[in-house]
C-alpha positions as CSV (number, residue, x, y, z in Angstrom):
1,M,102.9,78.9,5.2
2,D,106.6,79.7,5.1
3,A,106.5,80.7,1.5
4,I,103.7,83.1,2.1
5,K,105.5,84.6,5.1
6,E,108.7,84.9,3.1
7,S,106.8,86.6,0.2
8,L,105.3,89.1,2.7
9,I,108.7,89.9,4.2
10,N,110.3,90.3,0.8
11,M,107.4,92.5,-0.5
12,S,107.7,94.7,2.6
13,F,111.5,94.9,2.1
14,G,111.1,95.9,-1.5
15,F,108.5,98.6,-0.8
16,G,110.6,99.8,2.1
17,I,113.7,100.3,-0.1
18,M,111.6,102.0,-2.7
19,A,110.1,104.4,-0.2
20,F,113.6,105.1,1.3
21,A,115.1,105.8,-2.1
22,Y,112.1,108.0,-3.1
23,A,112.4,109.9,0.2
24,I,116.1,110.5,-0.3
25,A,115.4,111.7,-3.8
26,V,112.6,114.1,-2.7
27,F,114.2,115.5,0.5
28,L,117.6,116.2,-1.1
29,G,117.5,119.7,-2.4
30,D,118.1,120.8,-5.9
31,D,121.4,122.3,-4.9
32,F,122.7,119.0,-3.6
33,R,121.5,117.2,-6.7
34,S,123.1,119.7,-9.0
35,I,126.5,119.4,-7.3
36,H,126.2,115.6,-6.9
37,S,124.5,114.6,-10.2
38,W,125.5,111.0,-9.8
39,I,122.8,110.6,-7.0
40,D,120.0,110.7,-9.6
41,Y,121.7,107.9,-11.6
42,V,121.9,105.8,-8.4
43,L,118.5,106.5,-6.9
44,S,116.4,106.1,-10.1
45,P,117.4,102.5,-10.8
46,L,117.2,101.7,-7.1
47,I,113.6,102.9,-7.1
48,V,112.7,100.9,-10.2
49,A,114.5,97.7,-9.0
50,S,112.9,97.8,-5.6
51,Y,109.5,98.3,-7.2
52,L,110.0,95.3,-9.5
53,F,111.2,93.3,-6.5
54,A,108.1,94.2,-4.5
55,V,105.7,93.6,-7.4
56,L,107.3,90.2,-8.2
57,N,106.8,89.2,-4.6
58,V,103.2,90.3,-4.7
59,V,102.7,88.0,-7.7
60,R,104.5,85.2,-5.9
61,L,102.4,85.8,-2.8
62,A,99.2,85.6,-4.9
63,F,100.4,82.4,-6.5
64,N,101.3,80.8,-3.2
65,I,97.9,81.7,-1.7
66,F,96.2,80.3,-4.8
67,L,98.1,77.0,-4.4
68,K,97.2,76.8,-0.7
69,L,93.5,77.3,-1.6
70,L,93.7,74.6,-4.2
71,Y,95.3,72.3,-1.7
72,I,92.6,73.0,0.8
73,L,89.9,72.5,-1.8
74,Y,91.6,69.1,-2.8
75,L,91.6,68.0,0.9
76,W,88.0,69.0,1.3
77,L,86.9,67.2,-1.8
78,D,89.0,64.2,-0.9
79,S,87.3,63.9,2.5
80,K,83.8,63.6,1.0
81,P,82.9,60.0,0.2
82,N,82.3,59.1,-3.4
83,N,78.9,57.4,-3.8
84,E,80.0,55.3,-6.7
85,D,83.0,53.9,-4.8
86,V,80.8,53.1,-1.8
87,S,78.1,51.4,-3.9
88,K,80.8,49.4,-5.8
89,A,82.4,48.3,-2.6
90,K,79.0,47.1,-1.3
91,C,78.4,45.1,-4.5
92,D,81.9,43.6,-4.4
93,K,81.3,42.6,-0.7
94,K,78.0,40.9,-1.6
95,R,79.6,39.2,-4.6
96,L,82.4,37.9,-2.5
97,K,80.0,36.6,0.2
98,R,77.9,34.8,-2.5
99,L,81.0,33.2,-4.1
100,N,82.3,32.1,-0.7
101,K,79.0,30.5,0.1
102,K,79.0,28.5,-3.2
103,G,82.5,27.3,-2.4
104,R,84.1,28.8,-5.5
105,L,86.2,31.2,-3.6
106,R,89.0,29.6,-1.6
107,N,91.5,31.2,0.6
108,E,94.8,30.3,-1.0
109,W,97.1,32.1,1.4
């Protein structure tokens, strides 16, 4: 569950940075951006990088949830008794009893 929680936090962080950078880019007036032209060169990669960070964490989150579901499915299938194993165990038990009665099977411990 820690990996899922970590992915959610990182995803929220990435989308938060992207929203913050986008809000700064939108709310800054054209006059400010014309005087400080470097701000566009800083905010554009920041928006793209934070978007990629958030999307990669969404993919990571989906993968972690998929792995958790597979693990739950594995545990569920493992908890069901296998009919072949049960019938084989019964046959082995009967065979051992039969051999023990005939005296062929000795306890050599």
